[in-house]
Gaussian input, Z-matrix of N, CA and C with variables (Angstrom, degrees):
# hf/3-21g

backbone

0 1
 N
 C     1     B1
 C     2     B2     1     A1
 N     3     B3     2     A2     1     D1
 C     4     B4     3     A3     2     D2
 C     5     B5     4     A4     3     D3
 N     6     B6     5     A5     4     D4
 C     7     B7     6     A6     5     D5
 C     8     B8     7     A7     6     D6
 N     9     B9     8     A8     7     D7
 C    10    B10     9     A9     8     D8
 C    11    B11    10    A10     9     D9
 N    12    B12    11    A11    10    D10
 C    13    B13    12    A12    11    D11
 C    14    B14    13    A13    12    D12
 N    15    B15    14    A14    13    D13
 C    16    B16    15    A15    14    D14
 C    17    B17    16    A16    15    D15
 N    18    B18    17    A17    16    D16
 C    19    B19    18    A18    17    D17
 C    20    B20    19    A19    18    D18
 N    21    B21    20    A20    19    D19
 C    22    B22    21    A21    20    D20
 C    23    B23    22    A22    21    D21
 N    24    B24    23    A23    22    D22
 C    25    B25    24    A24    23    D23
 C    26    B26    25    A25    24    D24
 N    27    B27    26    A26    25    D25
 C    28    B28    27    A27    26    D26
 C    29    B29    28    A28    27    D27
 N    30    B30    29    A29    28    D28
 C    31    B31    30    A30    29    D29
 C    32    B32    31    A31    30    D30
 N    33    B33    32    A32    31    D31
 C    34    B34    33    A33    32    D32
 C    35    B35    34    A34    33    D33
 N    36    B36    35    A35    34    D34
 C    37    B37    36    A36    35    D35
 C    38    B38    37    A37    36    D36
 N    39    B39    38    A38    37    D37
 C    40    B40    39    A39    38    D38
 C    41    B41    40    A40    39    D39
 N    42    B42    41    A41    40    D40
 C    43    B43    42    A42    41    D41
 C    44    B44    43    A43    42    D42
 N    45    B45    44    A44    43    D43
 C    46    B46    45    A45    44    D44
 C    47    B47    46    A46    45    D45
 N    48    B48    47    A47    46    D46
 C    49    B49    48    A48    47    D47
 C    50    B50    49    A49    48    D48
 N    51    B51    50    A50    49    D49
 C    52    B52    51    A51    50    D50
 C    53    B53    52    A52    51    D51
 N    54    B54    53    A53    52    D52
 C    55    B55    54    A54    53    D53
 C    56    B56    55    A55    54    D54
 N    57    B57    56    A56    55    D55
 C    58    B58    57    A57    56    D56
 C    59    B59    58    A58    57    D57
 N    60    B60    59    A59    58    D58
 C    61    B61    60    A60    59    D59
 C    62    B62    61    A61    60    D60
 N    63    B63    62    A62    61    D61
 C    64    B64    63    A63    62    D62
 C    65    B65    64    A64    63    D63
 N    66    B66    65    A65    64    D64
 C    67    B67    66    A66    65    D65
 C    68    B68    67    A67    66    D66
 N    69    B69    68    A68    67    D67
 C    70    B70    69    A69    68    D68
 C    71    B71    70    A70    69    D69
 N    72    B72    71    A71    70    D70
 C    73    B73    72    A72    71    D71
 C    74    B74    73    A73    72    D72
 N    75    B75    74    A74    73    D73
 C    76    B76    75    A75    74    D74
 C    77    B77    76    A76    75    D75
 N    78    B78    77    A77    76    D76
 C    79    B79    78    A78    77    D77
 C    80    B80    79    A79    78    D78
 N    81    B81    80    A80    79    D79
 C    82    B82    81    A81    80    D80
 C    83    B83    82    A82    81    D81
 N    84    B84    83    A83    82    D82
 C    85    B85    84    A84    83    D83
 C    86    B86    85    A85    84    D84
 N    87    B87    86    A86    85    D85
 C    88    B88    87    A87    86    D86
 C    89    B89    88    A88    87    D87
 N    90    B90    89    A89    88    D88
 C    91    B91    90    A90    89    D89
 C    92    B92    91    A91    90    D90
 N    93    B93    92    A92    91    D91
 C    94    B94    93    A93    92    D92
 C    95    B95    94    A94    93    D93
 N    96    B96    95    A95    94    D94
 C    97    B97    96    A96    95    D95
 C    98    B98    97    A97    96    D96
 N    99    B99    98    A98    97    D97
 C   100   B100    99    A99    98    D98
 C   101   B101   100   A100    99    D99
 N   102   B102   101   A101   100   D100
 C   103   B103   102   A102   101   D101
 C   104   B104   103   A103   102   D102
 N   105   B105   104   A104   103   D103
 C   106   B106   105   A105   104   D104
 C   107   B107   106   A106   105   D105
 N   108   B108   107   A107   106   D106
 C   109   B109   108   A108   107   D107
 C   110   B110   109   A109   108   D108
 N   111   B111   110   A110   109   D109
 C   112   B112   111   A111   110   D110
 C   113   B113   112   A112   111   D111
 N   114   B114   113   A113   112   D112
 C   115   B115   114   A114   113   D113
 C   116   B116   115   A115   114   D114
 N   117   B117   116   A116   115   D115
 C   118   B118   117   A117   116   D116
 C   119   B119   118   A118   117   D117
 N   120   B120   119   A119   118   D118
 C   121   B121   120   A120   119   D119
 C   122   B122   121   A121   120   D120
 N   123   B123   122   A122   121   D121
 C   124   B124   123   A123   122   D122
 C   125   B125   124   A124   123   D123
 N   126   B126   125   A125   124   D124
 C   127   B127   126   A126   125   D125
 C   128   B128   127   A127   126   D126
 N   129   B129   128   A128   127   D127
 C   130   B130   129   A129   128   D128
 C   131   B131   130   A130   129   D129
 N   132   B132   131   A131   130   D130
 C   133   B133   132   A132   131   D131
 C   134   B134   133   A133   132   D132
 N   135   B135   134   A134   133   D133
 C   136   B136   135   A135   134   D134
 C   137   B137   136   A136   135   D135
 N   138   B138   137   A137   136   D136
 C   139   B139   138   A138   137   D137
 C   140   B140   139   A139   138   D138
 N   141   B141   140   A140   139   D139
 C   142   B142   141   A141   140   D140
 C   143   B143   142   A142   141   D141
 N   144   B144   143   A143   142   D142
 C   145   B145   144   A144   143   D143
 C   146   B146   145   A145   144   D144
 N   147   B147   146   A146   145   D145
 C   148   B148   147   A147   146   D146
 C   149   B149   148   A148   147   D147
 N   150   B150   149   A149   148   D148
 C   151   B151   150   A150   149   D149
 C   152   B152   151   A151   150   D150
 N   153   B153   152   A152   151   D151
 C   154   B154   153   A153   152   D152
 C   155   B155   154   A154   153   D153
 N   156   B156   155   A155   154   D154
 C   157   B157   156   A156   155   D155
 C   158   B158   157   A157   156   D156
 N   159   B159   158   A158   157   D157
 C   160   B160   159   A159   158   D158
 C   161   B161   160   A160   159   D159
 N   162   B162   161   A161   160   D160
 C   163   B163   162   A162   161   D161
 C   164   B164   163   A163   162   D162
 N   165   B165   164   A164   163   D163
 C   166   B166   165   A165   164   D164
 C   167   B167   166   A166   165   D165
 N   168   B168   167   A167   166   D166
 C   169   B169   168   A168   167   D167
 C   170   B170   169   A169   168   D168
 N   171   B171   170   A170   169   D169
 C   172   B172   171   A171   170   D170
 C   173   B173   172   A172   171   D171
 N   174   B174   173   A173   172   D172
 C   175   B175   174   A174   173   D173
 C   176   B176   175   A175   174   D174
 N   177   B177   176   A176   175   D175
 C   178   B178   177   A177   176   D176
 C   179   B179   178   A178   177   D177
 N   180   B180   179   A179   178   D178
 C   181   B181   180   A180   179   D179
 C   182   B182   181   A181   180   D180
 N   183   B183   182   A182   181   D181
 C   184   B184   183   A183   182   D182
 C   185   B185   184   A184   183   D183
 N   186   B186   185   A185   184   D184
 C   187   B187   186   A186   185   D185
 C   188   B188   187   A187   186   D186
 N   189   B189   188   A188   187   D187
 C   190   B190   189   A189   188   D188
 C   191   B191   190   A190   189   D189
 N   192   B192   191   A191   190   D190
 C   193   B193   192   A192   191   D191
 C   194   B194   193   A193   192   D192
 N   195   B195   194   A194   193   D193
 C   196   B196   195   A195   194   D194
 C   197   B197   196   A196   195   D195
 N   198   B198   197   A197   196   D196
 C   199   B199   198   A198   197   D197
 C   200   B200   199   A199   198   D198
 N   201   B201   200   A200   199   D199
 C   202   B202   201   A201   200   D200
 C   203   B203   202   A202   201   D201
 N   204   B204   203   A203   202   D202
 C   205   B205   204   A204   203   D203
 C   206   B206   205   A205   204   D204
 N   207   B207   206   A206   205   D205
 C   208   B208   207   A207   206   D206
 C   209   B209   208   A208   207   D207
 N   210   B210   209   A209   208   D208
 C   211   B211   210   A210   209   D209
 C   212   B212   211   A211   210   D210
 N   213   B213   212   A212   211   D211
 C   214   B214   213   A213   212   D212
 C   215   B215   214   A214   213   D213
 N   216   B216   215   A215   214   D214
 C   217   B217   216   A216   215   D215
 C   218   B218   217   A217   216   D216
 N   219   B219   218   A218   217   D217
 C   220   B220   219   A219   218   D218
 C   221   B221   220   A220   219   D219
 N   222   B222   221   A221   220   D220
 C   223   B223   222   A222   221   D221
 C   224   B224   223   A223   222   D222
 N   225   B225   224   A224   223   D223
 C   226   B226   225   A225   224   D224
 C   227   B227   226   A226   225   D225
 N   228   B228   227   A227   226   D226
 C   229   B229   228   A228   227   D227
 C   230   B230   229   A229   228   D228
 N   231   B231   230   A230   229   D229
 C   232   B232   231   A231   230   D230
 C   233   B233   232   A232   231   D231
 N   234   B234   233   A233   232   D232
 C   235   B235   234   A234   233   D233
 C   236   B236   235   A235   234   D234
 N   237   B237   236   A236   235   D235
 C   238   B238   237   A237   236   D236
 C   239   B239   238   A238   237   D237
 N   240   B240   239   A239   238   D238
 C   241   B241   240   A240   239   D239
 C   242   B242   241   A241   240   D240
 N   243   B243   242   A242   241   D241
 C   244   B244   243   A243   242   D242
 C   245   B245   244   A244   243   D243
 N   246   B246   245   A245   244   D244
 C   247   B247   246   A246   245   D245
 C   248   B248   247   A247   246   D246
 N   249   B249   248   A248   247   D247
 C   250   B250   249   A249   248   D248
 C   251   B251   250   A250   249   D249
 N   252   B252   251   A251   250   D250
 C   253   B253   252   A252   251   D251
 C   254   B254   253   A253   252   D252
 N   255   B255   254   A254   253   D253
 C   256   B256   255   A255   254   D254
 C   257   B257   256   A256   255   D255
 N   258   B258   257   A257   256   D256
 C   259   B259   258   A258   257   D257
 C   260   B260   259   A259   258   D258
 N   261   B261   260   A260   259   D259
 C   262   B262   261   A261   260   D260
 C   263   B263   262   A262   261   D261
 N   264   B264   263   A263   262   D262
 C   265   B265   264   A264   263   D263
 C   266   B266   265   A265   264   D264
 N   267   B267   266   A266   265   D265
 C   268   B268   267   A267   266   D266
 C   269   B269   268   A268   267   D267
 N   270   B270   269   A269   268   D268
 C   271   B271   270   A270   269   D269
 C   272   B272   271   A271   270   D270
 N   273   B273   272   A272   271   D271
 C   274   B274   273   A273   272   D272
 C   275   B275   274   A274   273   D273
 N   276   B276   275   A275   274   D274
 C   277   B277   276   A276   275   D275
 C   278   B278   277   A277   276   D276
 N   279   B279   278   A278   277   D277
 C   280   B280   279   A279   278   D278
 C   281   B281   280   A280   279   D279
 N   282   B282   281   A281   280   D280
 C   283   B283   282   A282   281   D281
 C   284   B284   283   A283   282   D282
 N   285   B285   284   A284   283   D283
 C   286   B286   285   A285   284   D284
 C   287   B287   286   A286   285   D285
 N   288   B288   287   A287   286   D286
 C   289   B289   288   A288   287   D287
 C   290   B290   289   A289   288   D288
 N   291   B291   290   A290   289   D289
 C   292   B292   291   A291   290   D290
 C   293   B293   292   A292   291   D291
 N   294   B294   293   A293   292   D292
 C   295   B295   294   A294   293   D293
 C   296   B296   295   A295   294   D294
 N   297   B297   296   A296   295   D295
 C   298   B298   297   A297   296   D296
 C   299   B299   298   A298   297   D297
 N   300   B300   299   A299   298   D298
 C   301   B301   300   A300   299   D299
 C   302   B302   301   A301   300   D300
 N   303   B303   302   A302   301   D301
 C   304   B304   303   A303   302   D302
 C   305   B305   304   A304   303   D303
 N   306   B306   305   A305   304   D304
 C   307   B307   306   A306   305   D305
 C   308   B308   307   A307   306   D306
 N   309   B309   308   A308   307   D307
 C   310   B310   309   A309   308   D308
 C   311   B311   310   A310   309   D309
 N   312   B312   311   A311   310   D310
 C   313   B313   312   A312   311   D311
 C   314   B314   313   A313   312   D312
 N   315   B315   314   A314   313   D313
 C   316   B316   315   A315   314   D314
 C   317   B317   316   A316   315   D315
 N   318   B318   317   A317   316   D316
 C   319   B319   318   A318   317   D317
 C   320   B320   319   A319   318   D318
 N   321   B321   320   A320   319   D319
 C   322   B322   321   A321   320   D320
 C   323   B323   322   A322   321   D321
 N   324   B324   323   A323   322   D322
 C   325   B325   324   A324   323   D323
 C   326   B326   325   A325   324   D324
 N   327   B327   326   A326   325   D325
 C   328   B328   327   A327   326   D326
 C   329   B329   328   A328   327   D327
 N   330   B330   329   A329   328   D328
 C   331   B331   330   A330   329   D329
 C   332   B332   331   A331   330   D330
 N   333   B333   332   A332   331   D331
 C   334   B334   333   A333   332   D332
 C   335   B335   334   A334   333   D333
 N   336   B336   335   A335   334   D334
 C   337   B337   336   A336   335   D335
 C   338   B338   337   A337   336   D336

   B1=1.4371
   B2=1.5229
   B3=1.3215
   B4=1.4516
   B5=1.5281
   B6=1.3330
   B7=1.4584
   B8=1.5260
   B9=1.3050
   B10=1.4622
   B11=1.5207
   B12=1.3321
   B13=1.4641
   B14=1.5237
   B15=1.2995
   B16=1.4619
   B17=1.5281
   B18=1.3177
   B19=1.4584
   B20=1.5264
   B21=1.3346
   B22=1.4553
   B23=1.5366
   B24=1.3229
   B25=1.4650
   B26=1.5277
   B27=1.3189
   B28=1.4640
   B29=1.5177
   B30=1.3126
   B31=1.4630
   B32=1.5244
   B33=1.3460
   B34=1.4666
   B35=1.5280
   B36=1.3232
   B37=1.4658
   B38=1.5300
   B39=1.3239
   B40=1.4708
   B41=1.5240
   B42=1.3203
   B43=1.4610
   B44=1.5208
   B45=1.3191
   B46=1.4650
   B47=1.5210
   B48=1.3188
   B49=1.4611
   B50=1.5246
   B51=1.3353
   B52=1.4618
   B53=1.5186
   B54=1.3375
   B55=1.4653
   B56=1.5274
   B57=1.3171
   B58=1.4713
   B59=1.5227
   B60=1.3252
   B61=1.4658
   B62=1.5281
   B63=1.3323
   B64=1.4598
   B65=1.5242
   B66=1.3118
   B67=1.4648
   B68=1.5260
   B69=1.3254
   B70=1.4621
   B71=1.5290
   B72=1.3079
   B73=1.4634
   B74=1.5249
   B75=1.3182
   B76=1.4680
   B77=1.5330
   B78=1.3428
   B79=1.4726
   B80=1.5177
   B81=1.3267
   B82=1.4543
   B83=1.5256
   B84=1.3236
   B85=1.4601
   B86=1.5255
   B87=1.3119
   B88=1.4629
   B89=1.5277
   B90=1.3037
   B91=1.4630
   B92=1.5311
   B93=1.3237
   B94=1.4696
   B95=1.5339
   B96=1.3302
   B97=1.4648
   B98=1.5264
   B99=1.3137
   B100=1.4650
   B101=1.5256
   B102=1.3261
   B103=1.4702
   B104=1.5278
   B105=1.3177
   B106=1.4683
   B107=1.5284
   B108=1.3255
   B109=1.4673
   B110=1.5326
   B111=1.3184
   B112=1.4720
   B113=1.5186
   B114=1.3365
   B115=1.4587
   B116=1.5311
   B117=1.3194
   B118=1.4763
   B119=1.5225
   B120=1.3251
   B121=1.4685
   B122=1.5215
   B123=1.3101
   B124=1.4594
   B125=1.5276
   B126=1.3130
   B127=1.4767
   B128=1.5186
   B129=1.3440
   B130=1.4583
   B131=1.5312
   B132=1.3259
   B133=1.4713
   B134=1.5241
   B135=1.3146
   B136=1.4672
   B137=1.5244
   B138=1.3313
   B139=1.4591
   B140=1.5310
   B141=1.3070
   B142=1.4646
   B143=1.5214
   B144=1.3321
   B145=1.4710
   B146=1.5214
   B147=1.3463
   B148=1.4718
   B149=1.5266
   B150=1.3425
   B151=1.4625
   B152=1.5306
   B153=1.3204
   B154=1.4672
   B155=1.5240
   B156=1.3196
   B157=1.4710
   B158=1.5217
   B159=1.3370
   B160=1.4622
   B161=1.5118
   B162=1.3219
   B163=1.4646
   B164=1.5263
   B165=1.3382
   B166=1.4594
   B167=1.5276
   B168=1.3197
   B169=1.4638
   B170=1.5253
   B171=1.3016
   B172=1.4585
   B173=1.5373
   B174=1.3406
   B175=1.4706
   B176=1.5325
   B177=1.3132
   B178=1.4705
   B179=1.5249
   B180=1.3226
   B181=1.4669
   B182=1.5310
   B183=1.3278
   B184=1.4691
   B185=1.5277
   B186=1.3245
   B187=1.4676
   B188=1.5272
   B189=1.3251
   B190=1.4663
   B191=1.5230
   B192=1.3383
   B193=1.4642
   B194=1.5295
   B195=1.3318
   B196=1.4679
   B197=1.5254
   B198=1.3157
   B199=1.4631
   B200=1.5287
   B201=1.3244
   B202=1.4620
   B203=1.5285
   B204=1.3264
   B205=1.4661
   B206=1.5224
   B207=1.3206
   B208=1.4681
   B209=1.5307
   B210=1.3118
   B211=1.4658
   B212=1.5270
   B213=1.3311
   B214=1.4690
   B215=1.5348
   B216=1.3134
   B217=1.4659
   B218=1.5290
   B219=1.3237
   B220=1.4711
   B221=1.5259
   B222=1.3196
   B223=1.4768
   B224=1.5228
   B225=1.3140
   B226=1.4655
   B227=1.5222
   B228=1.3213
   B229=1.4725
   B230=1.5244
   B231=1.3283
   B232=1.4670
   B233=1.5248
   B234=1.3181
   B235=1.4632
   B236=1.5264
   B237=1.3232
   B238=1.4594
   B239=1.5274
   B240=1.3116
   B241=1.4681
   B242=1.5320
   B243=1.3154
   B244=1.4653
   B245=1.5297
   B246=1.3265
   B247=1.4660
   B248=1.5317
   B249=1.3232
   B250=1.4681
   B251=1.5291
   B252=1.3280
   B253=1.4653
   B254=1.5261
   B255=1.3127
   B256=1.4641
   B257=1.5335
   B258=1.3130
   B259=1.4626
   B260=1.5191
   B261=1.3248
   B262=1.4709
   B263=1.5263
   B264=1.3272
   B265=1.4656
   B266=1.5272
   B267=1.3356
   B268=1.4598
   B269=1.5232
   B270=1.3101
   B271=1.4582
   B272=1.5272
   B273=1.3272
   B274=1.4645
   B275=1.5246
   B276=1.3243
   B277=1.4641
   B278=1.5251
   B279=1.3409
   B280=1.4596
   B281=1.5239
   B282=1.3259
   B283=1.4679
   B284=1.5306
   B285=1.3022
   B286=1.4748
   B287=1.5213
   B288=1.3224
   B289=1.4688
   B290=1.5268
   B291=1.3414
   B292=1.4659
   B293=1.5235
   B294=1.3240
   B295=1.4667
   B296=1.5224
   B297=1.3147
   B298=1.4681
   B299=1.5242
   B300=1.3330
   B301=1.4708
   B302=1.5242
   B303=1.3320
   B304=1.4622
   B305=1.5271
   B306=1.3158
   B307=1.4701
   B308=1.5168
   B309=1.3126
   B310=1.4627
   B311=1.5276
   B312=1.3247
   B313=1.4619
   B314=1.5240
   B315=1.3203
   B316=1.4678
   B317=1.5228
   B318=1.3178
   B319=1.4522
   B320=1.5207
   B321=1.3198
   B322=1.4552
   B323=1.5216
   B324=1.3089
   B325=1.4664
   B326=1.5279
   B327=1.3236
   B328=1.4601
   B329=1.5264
   B330=1.3427
   B331=1.4632
   B332=1.5102
   B333=1.3364
   B334=1.4672
   B335=1.5202
   B336=1.3489
   B337=1.4775
   B338=1.5189
   A1=109.96
   A2=115.65
   A3=122.02
   A4=110.50
   A5=116.30
   A6=120.78
   A7=110.04
   A8=115.80
   A9=121.50
   A10=109.48
   A11=117.25
   A12=118.67
   A13=110.15
   A14=115.74
   A15=121.99
   A16=109.41
   A17=115.38
   A18=122.40
   A19=108.39
   A20=116.88
   A21=119.24
   A22=109.66
   A23=117.33
   A24=121.38
   A25=112.34
   A26=116.91
   A27=120.93
   A28=112.45
   A29=116.41
   A30=120.73
   A31=111.59
   A32=116.60
   A33=119.65
   A34=110.23
   A35=117.65
   A36=120.72
   A37=110.27
   A38=117.26
   A39=121.01
   A40=110.53
   A41=116.64
   A42=120.58
   A43=110.35
   A44=117.10
   A45=121.10
   A46=110.30
   A47=117.21
   A48=121.44
   A49=111.43
   A50=116.73
   A51=119.90
   A52=112.42
   A53=117.07
   A54=119.21
   A55=110.31
   A56=117.12
   A57=120.31
   A58=111.57
   A59=116.24
   A60=119.56
   A61=110.27
   A62=116.11
   A63=120.16
   A64=111.02
   A65=117.08
   A66=120.60
   A67=110.78
   A68=116.41
   A69=121.16
   A70=115.36
   A71=118.68
   A72=121.08
   A73=113.55
   A74=117.81
   A75=119.80
   A76=112.33
   A77=116.09
   A78=122.62
   A79=112.91
   A80=116.43
   A81=121.26
   A82=107.84
   A83=116.25
   A84=120.46
   A85=108.30
   A86=115.13
   A87=120.63
   A88=109.90
   A89=115.27
   A90=121.97
   A91=110.60
   A92=116.73
   A93=121.66
   A94=111.22
   A95=117.13
   A96=120.46
   A97=110.24
   A98=116.76
   A99=120.20
   A100=110.95
   A101=116.14
   A102=120.24
   A103=110.00
   A104=117.13
   A105=121.15
   A106=110.85
   A107=117.91
   A108=118.99
   A109=111.27
   A110=117.52
   A111=119.31
   A112=111.05
   A113=117.05
   A114=121.42
   A115=110.20
   A116=116.43
   A117=120.70
   A118=109.48
   A119=117.00
   A120=120.40
   A121=110.55
   A122=116.09
   A123=120.53
   A124=111.30
   A125=116.95
   A126=121.18
   A127=112.62
   A128=116.39
   A129=119.97
   A130=112.48
   A131=116.29
   A132=122.46
   A133=112.30
   A134=115.33
   A135=120.18
   A136=107.53
   A137=114.60
   A138=121.66
   A139=110.36
   A140=115.22
   A141=120.50
   A142=110.11
   A143=116.87
   A144=120.33
   A145=111.30
   A146=117.03
   A147=121.03
   A148=109.91
   A149=115.88
   A150=120.36
   A151=110.56
   A152=116.61
   A153=119.64
   A154=111.52
   A155=116.91
   A156=120.08
   A157=110.35
   A158=116.75
   A159=120.54
   A160=112.51
   A161=116.04
   A162=120.58
   A163=111.17
   A164=115.87
   A165=120.75
   A166=113.59
   A167=116.95
   A168=121.38
   A169=110.53
   A170=116.12
   A171=121.50
   A172=107.67
   A173=117.43
   A174=119.29
   A175=113.69
   A176=117.08
   A177=119.37
   A178=109.63
   A179=116.47
   A180=119.63
   A181=110.11
   A182=116.88
   A183=120.48
   A184=110.23
   A185=117.32
   A186=120.87
   A187=110.67
   A188=116.68
   A189=121.52
   A190=110.59
   A191=116.33
   A192=120.61
   A193=110.10
   A194=116.73
   A195=120.12
   A196=110.70
   A197=116.96
   A198=120.66
   A199=111.64
   A200=116.31
   A201=121.20
   A202=113.64
   A203=117.49
   A204=121.39
   A205=110.48
   A206=115.22
   A207=119.83
   A208=108.88
   A209=116.41
   A210=120.65
   A211=111.48
   A212=117.10
   A213=120.52
   A214=109.74
   A215=116.72
   A216=119.98
   A217=110.75
   A218=116.55
   A219=120.43
   A220=111.20
   A221=116.26
   A222=119.59
   A223=110.50
   A224=116.17
   A225=120.33
   A226=110.24
   A227=118.11
   A228=121.75
   A229=109.50
   A230=117.03
   A231=120.67
   A232=110.95
   A233=117.07
   A234=120.84
   A235=111.26
   A236=117.14
   A237=121.04
   A238=111.21
   A239=116.84
   A240=119.97
   A241=110.46
   A242=116.99
   A243=120.77
   A244=110.43
   A245=117.40
   A246=120.11
   A247=110.18
   A248=116.68
   A249=120.45
   A250=110.40
   A251=116.70
   A252=120.30
   A253=110.41
   A254=116.81
   A255=121.62
   A256=113.78
   A257=117.69
   A258=121.79
   A259=113.72
   A260=116.61
   A261=119.50
   A262=112.70
   A263=116.50
   A264=122.54
   A265=113.01
   A266=116.22
   A267=121.99
   A268=107.15
   A269=116.64
   A270=121.68
   A271=108.22
   A272=115.59
   A273=119.62
   A274=110.69
   A275=115.48
   A276=120.59
   A277=110.76
   A278=116.66
   A279=120.24
   A280=111.20
   A281=116.49
   A282=120.16
   A283=110.95
   A284=116.61
   A285=120.40
   A286=110.37
   A287=117.14
   A288=120.30
   A289=111.15
   A290=116.81
   A291=119.35
   A292=110.64
   A293=117.46
   A294=119.89
   A295=110.66
   A296=117.63
   A297=120.98
   A298=111.36
   A299=116.69
   A300=120.73
   A301=110.30
   A302=116.98
   A303=121.12
   A304=110.14
   A305=116.98
   A306=120.78
   A307=111.72
   A308=117.30
   A309=121.18
   A310=111.09
   A311=116.97
   A312=121.45
   A313=113.24
   A314=117.41
   A315=120.72
   A316=114.11
   A317=117.20
   A318=120.61
   A319=113.14
   A320=117.13
   A321=120.30
   A322=111.93
   A323=116.91
   A324=120.60
   A325=111.17
   A326=116.60
   A327=120.21
   A328=111.94
   A329=116.64
   A330=120.05
   A331=112.63
   A332=116.63
   A333=121.73
   A334=108.91
   A335=116.39
   A336=118.39
   A337=112.56
   D1=136.24
   D2=-177.62
   D3=-69.11
   D4=135.36
   D5=-179.75
   D6=-73.28
   D7=136.29
   D8=179.86
   D9=-77.77
   D10=142.97
   D11=176.05
   D12=-67.17
   D13=154.15
   D14=178.00
   D15=-90.68
   D16=143.86
   D17=175.58
   D18=-124.81
   D19=138.97
   D20=175.61
   D21=-81.77
   D22=179.41
   D23=-175.86
   D24=-55.69
   D25=-48.03
   D26=-179.30
   D27=-64.94
   D28=-37.02
   D29=178.36
   D30=-69.12
   D31=-39.23
   D32=176.44
   D33=-64.84
   D34=-39.39
   D35=177.26
   D36=-62.72
   D37=-42.33
   D38=178.42
   D39=-63.51
   D40=-41.01
   D41=177.51
   D42=-60.63
   D43=-46.95
   D44=178.37
   D45=-59.04
   D46=-45.05
   D47=-179.19
   D48=-57.12
   D49=-47.30
   D50=-178.26
   D51=-71.97
   D52=-34.75
   D53=175.72
   D54=-63.86
   D55=-41.65
   D56=177.66
   D57=-63.77
   D58=-39.86
   D59=176.66
   D60=-59.85
   D61=-42.59
   D62=-178.58
   D63=-67.19
   D64=-43.12
   D65=179.78
   D66=-60.21
   D67=-38.12
   D68=-173.34
   D69=-94.33
   D70=-7.90
   D71=-171.53
   D72=-61.47
   D73=-33.24
   D74=-178.09
   D75=-94.75
   D76=10.14
   D77=176.79
   D78=61.66
   D79=22.20
   D80=178.54
   D81=-144.20
   D82=108.56
   D83=-179.48
   D84=-92.62
   D85=109.33
   D86=-179.19
   D87=-84.05
   D88=146.82
   D89=177.57
   D90=-54.15
   D91=-41.53
   D92=-179.41
   D93=-62.05
   D94=-34.63
   D95=177.82
   D96=-66.34
   D97=-37.39
   D98=178.01
   D99=-66.19
   D100=-40.70
   D101=177.82
   D102=-62.03
   D103=-45.95
   D104=-179.29
   D105=-63.82
   D106=-45.09
   D107=-179.47
   D108=-66.38
   D109=-37.26
   D110=176.09
   D111=-63.49
   D112=-38.15
   D113=177.25
   D114=-64.41
   D115=-42.10
   D116=177.83
   D117=-62.06
   D118=-44.66
   D119=179.61
   D120=-58.39
   D121=-40.39
   D122=179.52
   D123=-67.48
   D124=-46.55
   D125=-178.26
   D126=-61.54
   D127=-32.88
   D128=-175.73
   D129=-106.96
   D130=16.20
   D131=176.33
   D132=51.95
   D133=45.39
   D134=178.46
   D135=-80.30
   D136=117.04
   D137=-177.02
   D138=-84.49
   D139=173.18
   D140=174.72
   D141=-60.14
   D142=-39.31
   D143=177.48
   D144=-63.45
   D145=-43.20
   D146=177.34
   D147=-60.30
   D148=-44.85
   D149=-178.59
   D150=-62.14
   D151=-47.35
   D152=-179.42
   D153=-64.26
   D154=-38.89
   D155=176.98
   D156=-63.55
   D157=-42.21
   D158=179.42
   D159=-67.76
   D160=-38.60
   D161=179.02
   D162=-63.23
   D163=-32.19
   D164=-178.53
   D165=-95.00
   D166=-3.01
   D167=-176.99
   D168=-79.65
   D169=134.90
   D170=174.66
   D171=-63.21
   D172=125.95
   D173=-178.77
   D174=-58.18
   D175=-28.16
   D176=177.23
   D177=-65.96
   D178=-39.96
   D179=176.50
   D180=-66.47
   D181=-38.02
   D182=177.61
   D183=-59.14
   D184=-40.83
   D185=177.42
   D186=-61.52
   D187=-41.61
   D188=178.60
   D189=-61.39
   D190=-43.26
   D191=179.65
   D192=-62.27
   D193=-46.59
   D194=180.00
   D195=-63.67
   D196=-38.98
   D197=179.75
   D198=-57.59
   D199=-29.73
   D200=-177.86
   D201=-96.22
   D202=7.53
   D203=176.12
   D204=-78.03
   D205=167.05
   D206=174.13
   D207=-69.53
   D208=162.90
   D209=178.00
   D210=-59.32
   D211=-39.01
   D212=179.54
   D213=-63.78
   D214=-43.88
   D215=178.84
   D216=-63.79
   D217=-42.64
   D218=179.59
   D219=-61.18
   D220=-44.67
   D221=178.14
   D222=-60.32
   D223=-39.46
   D224=178.81
   D225=-64.18
   D226=-43.28
   D227=177.29
   D228=-57.59
   D229=-46.41
   D230=179.50
   D231=-60.62
   D232=-44.50
   D233=179.91
   D234=-62.74
   D235=-38.93
   D236=179.81
   D237=-68.57
   D238=-39.19
   D239=176.59
   D240=-63.08
   D241=-39.38
   D242=177.74
   D243=-66.63
   D244=-36.34
   D245=175.64
   D246=-57.71
   D247=-42.86
   D248=179.47
   D249=-66.84
   D250=-42.81
   D251=178.88
   D252=-59.20
   D253=-42.80
   D254=-176.41
   D255=-80.37
   D256=-10.02
   D257=-171.76
   D258=-54.93
   D259=-45.83
   D260=-175.41
   D261=-99.13
   D262=8.80
   D263=178.66
   D264=59.78
   D265=20.44
   D266=176.79
   D267=-128.16
   D268=104.22
   D269=-178.82
   D270=-94.98
   D271=118.58
   D272=-177.84
   D273=-100.78
   D274=160.19
   D275=175.72
   D276=-59.76
   D277=-37.89
   D278=-179.83
   D279=-61.60
   D280=-40.45
   D281=179.06
   D282=-65.50
   D283=-45.24
   D284=179.92
   D285=-65.13
   D286=-42.54
   D287=178.70
   D288=-61.80
   D289=-41.73
   D290=178.47
   D291=-66.41
   D292=-42.95
   D293=177.77
   D294=-59.04
   D295=-45.59
   D296=178.32
   D297=-61.42
   D298=-41.43
   D299=179.16
   D300=-63.03
   D301=-46.45
   D302=179.87
   D303=-61.76
   D304=-43.83
   D305=-179.64
   D306=-62.40
   D307=-42.26
   D308=179.33
   D309=-69.32
   D310=-43.38
   D311=-176.66
   D312=-68.25
   D313=-26.12
   D314=-175.54
   D315=-106.54
   D316=-5.16
   D317=-177.66
   D318=86.72
   D319=4.64
   D320=177.35
   D321=-61.49
   D322=-32.64
   D323=-178.71
   D324=-61.56
   D325=-25.78
   D326=179.78
   D327=-78.94
   D328=-17.20
   D329=-179.92
   D330=-86.58
   D331=-15.19
   D332=-178.83
   D333=-123.52
   D334=72.32
   D335=-177.24
   D336=-68.08

């Protein structure tokens, strides 16, 4: 099994912030999205403090944090966002638009030519 990249406290908060944005972007929080995000929190050891910090983090700052991550971390963020998008098997335009915005704002689009 492939080893997961490590994230520091600020990076975990940024991840939480962007995952929450993705869950809420289509104004419909599906049960499956909650299951997927809880699984992500478990896999990446996101604590209650990390979650609260991410919930209160300005999403623009979260984008800045992700922009300064390593390429491996950025790819992982993109994969996790796609996991949330795919969770309920309903892909909305809002989700795709947000993913594209995040990828452009953080340089992720340059990692997936």
